[in-house]
Backbone as CSV, one residue per row, in Angstrom:
resi,resn,N_x,N_y,N_z,CA_x,CA_y,CA_z,C_x,C_y,C_z
1,UNK,16.258,-19.829,-70.654,15.100,-19.118,-70.615,14.651,-18.732,-71.923
2,UNK,13.498,-18.971,-72.356,12.941,-18.701,-73.720,12.272,-17.313,-73.741
3,UNK,12.566,-16.554,-74.737,11.978,-15.150,-74.822,10.830,-15.258,-75.841
4,UNK,9.669,-14.822,-75.506,8.510,-14.760,-76.424,8.842,-14.080,-77.758
5,UNK,8.308,-14.670,-78.832,8.574,-14.103,-80.161,8.236,-12.689,-80.432
6,UNK,7.185,-12.201,-79.663,6.796,-10.806,-79.886,7.924,-9.955,-79.235
7,UNK,8.427,-10.323,-78.059,9.571,-9.582,-77.536,10.810,-9.578,-78.386
8,UNK,11.070,-10.710,-78.863,12.285,-10.815,-79.843,12.071,-9.926,-80.972
9,UNK,10.956,-9.889,-81.580,10.695,-8.965,-82.710,10.837,-7.504,-82.374
10,UNK,10.244,-7.141,-81.171,10.396,-5.782,-80.746,11.791,-5.412,-80.496
11,UNK,12.636,-6.359,-79.971,14.017,-6.043,-79.695,14.769,-5.802,-80.992
12,UNK,14.470,-6.616,-82.041,15.244,-6.560,-83.355,14.741,-5.215,-84.043
13,UNK,13.558,-4.784,-83.867,13.103,-3.518,-84.439,13.807,-2.389,-83.763
14,UNK,14.035,-2.487,-82.452,14.696,-1.495,-81.700,16.243,-1.344,-82.202
15,UNK,16.827,-2.586,-82.343,18.237,-2.620,-82.831,18.328,-1.958,-84.188
16,UNK,17.423,-2.338,-85.078,17.418,-1.800,-86.448,17.312,-0.281,-86.400
17,UNK,16.361,0.248,-85.701,16.138,1.649,-85.564,17.396,2.398,-85.021
18,UNK,18.016,1.766,-83.918,19.180,2.444,-83.374,20.331,2.536,-84.449
19,UNK,20.591,1.412,-85.188,21.601,1.501,-86.163,21.325,2.438,-87.308
20,UNK,19.926,2.466,-87.749,19.553,3.422,-88.766,19.809,4.905,-88.350
21,UNK,19.619,5.169,-87.019,19.846,6.576,-86.542,21.310,6.796,-86.254
22,UNK,22.176,5.824,-86.552,23.576,6.119,-86.287,24.144,5.630,-84.919
23,UNK,23.278,5.019,-84.275,23.615,4.410,-82.796,24.271,3.061,-82.935
24,UNK,24.570,2.589,-81.792,25.082,1.242,-81.673,24.269,0.479,-80.481
25,UNK,24.363,-0.787,-80.631,23.597,-1.591,-79.567,24.743,-2.594,-79.073
26,UNK,24.721,-2.630,-77.744,25.678,-3.568,-77.124,24.922,-4.346,-76.073
27,UNK,24.967,-5.672,-75.967,24.319,-6.422,-75.013,25.209,-6.690,-73.884
28,UNK,24.801,-6.288,-72.695,25.572,-6.461,-71.428,24.934,-7.482,-70.623
29,UNK,25.684,-8.395,-70.009,25.206,-9.438,-69.146,25.789,-9.167,-67.654
30,UNK,24.910,-9.008,-66.725,25.373,-8.750,-65.405,24.198,-8.764,-64.521
31,UNK,24.338,-9.187,-63.302,23.239,-9.214,-62.276,22.802,-7.730,-61.898
32,UNK,23.682,-6.826,-61.968,23.475,-5.415,-61.605,23.474,-4.562,-62.880
33,UNK,22.204,-4.328,-63.343,22.076,-3.631,-64.639,22.702,-2.180,-64.580
34,UNK,22.415,-1.534,-63.585,22.861,-0.143,-63.312,24.448,-0.161,-63.433
35,UNK,25.063,-0.965,-62.578,26.586,-0.882,-62.524,27.127,-1.348,-63.852
36,UNK,26.609,-2.340,-64.515,27.119,-2.810,-65.809,27.051,-1.761,-66.847
37,UNK,25.909,-0.956,-66.859,25.712,0.145,-67.806,26.720,1.263,-67.461
38,UNK,26.845,1.641,-66.337,27.768,2.717,-65.891,29.192,2.297,-66.206
39,UNK,29.619,1.046,-65.948,30.938,0.599,-66.214,31.200,0.659,-67.729
40,UNK,30.235,0.218,-68.515,30.389,0.231,-69.984,30.543,1.756,-70.475
41,UNK,29.797,2.606,-69.886,29.809,4.019,-70.323,31.251,4.616,-70.011
42,UNK,31.671,4.358,-68.845,33.065,4.890,-68.461,34.146,4.328,-69.277
43,UNK,33.990,3.002,-69.529,35.126,2.347,-70.355,35.158,2.668,-71.773
44,UNK,34.019,3.124,-72.255,33.874,3.473,-73.711,33.656,4.924,-74.014
45,UNK,33.882,5.795,-72.955,33.788,7.279,-73.151,32.340,7.651,-73.608
46,UNK,31.395,7.042,-73.159,29.952,7.422,-73.560,29.560,8.584,-72.695
47,UNK,29.099,9.574,-73.465,28.685,10.790,-72.811,27.209,11.034,-72.857
48,UNK,26.418,10.231,-73.589,24.987,10.390,-73.646,24.324,8.949,-73.659
49,UNK,23.403,8.846,-72.812,22.594,7.715,-72.688,21.148,7.955,-72.886
50,UNK,20.549,7.261,-73.822,19.115,7.355,-74.122,18.306,6.261,-73.375
51,UNK,17.372,6.659,-72.532,16.583,5.661,-71.776,15.166,5.861,-72.239
52,UNK,14.465,4.830,-72.189,12.958,4.800,-72.422,12.298,4.569,-71.150
53,UNK,11.076,5.011,-71.019,10.247,4.865,-69.768,9.184,3.874,-69.940
54,UNK,8.840,3.229,-68.897,7.718,2.275,-68.884,7.002,2.457,-67.590
55,UNK,5.733,1.979,-67.595,4.952,2.076,-66.403,5.539,0.894,-65.424
56,UNK,5.847,1.335,-64.122,6.331,0.263,-63.235,5.175,-0.191,-62.365
57,UNK,5.223,-1.545,-62.205,4.265,-2.112,-61.273,4.801,-2.167,-59.817
58,UNK,3.997,-2.351,-58.818,4.370,-2.353,-57.468,5.514,-3.213,-57.180
59,UNK,5.527,-4.395,-57.696,6.632,-5.388,-57.499,7.885,-4.928,-58.064
60,UNK,8.037,-4.075,-59.063,9.144,-3.703,-59.744,9.953,-2.629,-58.931
61,UNK,9.382,-2.042,-57.970,10.073,-1.068,-57.212,11.251,-1.640,-56.289
62,UNK,11.376,-2.995,-56.287,12.505,-3.527,-55.634,13.680,-3.594,-56.563
63,UNK,13.462,-3.426,-57.859,14.499,-3.370,-58.918,15.144,-2.039,-58.964
64,UNK,16.366,-2.004,-59.353,17.030,-0.592,-59.357,16.386,0.215,-60.555
65,UNK,16.277,1.478,-60.318,15.771,2.347,-61.344,16.959,3.044,-61.989
66,UNK,17.165,2.685,-63.275,18.384,3.166,-64.033,18.447,4.659,-64.127
67,UNK,17.354,5.298,-64.313,17.400,6.754,-64.331,17.910,7.352,-63.042
68,UNK,17.226,6.991,-61.996,17.652,7.520,-60.678,19.083,7.196,-60.375
69,UNK,19.499,5.913,-60.760,20.945,5.611,-60.497,21.916,6.508,-61.277
70,UNK,21.658,6.743,-62.553,22.439,7.547,-63.393,22.481,9.047,-62.859
71,UNK,21.349,9.507,-62.429,21.233,10.858,-61.963,22.229,11.038,-60.742
72,UNK,22.410,10.006,-59.921,23.190,10.197,-58.716,24.629,9.707,-58.834
73,UNK,24.871,8.815,-59.883,26.264,8.163,-59.864,27.010,8.381,-61.277
74,UNK,26.445,9.212,-62.107,27.045,9.353,-63.466,27.179,10.775,-63.797
75,UNK,27.918,11.530,-63.027,28.275,12.973,-63.387,29.009,12.890,-64.781
76,UNK,28.633,13.900,-65.573,29.326,13.995,-66.951,28.648,13.160,-67.974
77,UNK,27.662,12.286,-67.627,26.963,11.569,-68.749,25.633,12.295,-68.786
78,UNK,25.254,12.754,-69.960,23.905,13.324,-70.255,22.938,12.133,-70.433
79,UNK,21.727,12.493,-69.906,20.641,11.480,-70.059,19.498,11.976,-70.927
80,UNK,19.132,11.286,-71.831,17.988,11.691,-72.758,16.891,10.643,-72.522
81,UNK,15.705,11.080,-72.068,14.547,10.224,-71.778,13.608,10.222,-72.864
82,UNK,13.224,9.073,-73.396,12.299,9.008,-74.478,11.022,8.404,-73.905
83,UNK,9.840,9.128,-74.161,8.472,8.696,-73.785,7.991,7.902,-74.885
84,UNK,7.616,6.622,-74.711,7.134,5.794,-75.763,5.773,6.261,-76.171
85,UNK,5.096,7.032,-75.415,3.719,7.470,-75.839,3.740,8.698,-76.666
86,UNK,4.800,9.280,-76.949,4.969,10.453,-77.797,5.751,10.184,-78.934
């Protein structure tokens, strides 16, 4: 699968910003995004997850919502939500 260059560029800018702010970036590959992220957090003693928000289209409601998943399945992990419009 080929990723458009504008998405690649945005991803690299996000990685650079995360590292400049003292964070780290890990790429996880799994069919279940929520489970993969939760497993990574538990295995690496992560206690804060920063999530961005986007507008969801009607067809995306069949996909898991990471925020809702973490609110119900990740006690002890704080969630910080970033609004890209602010």
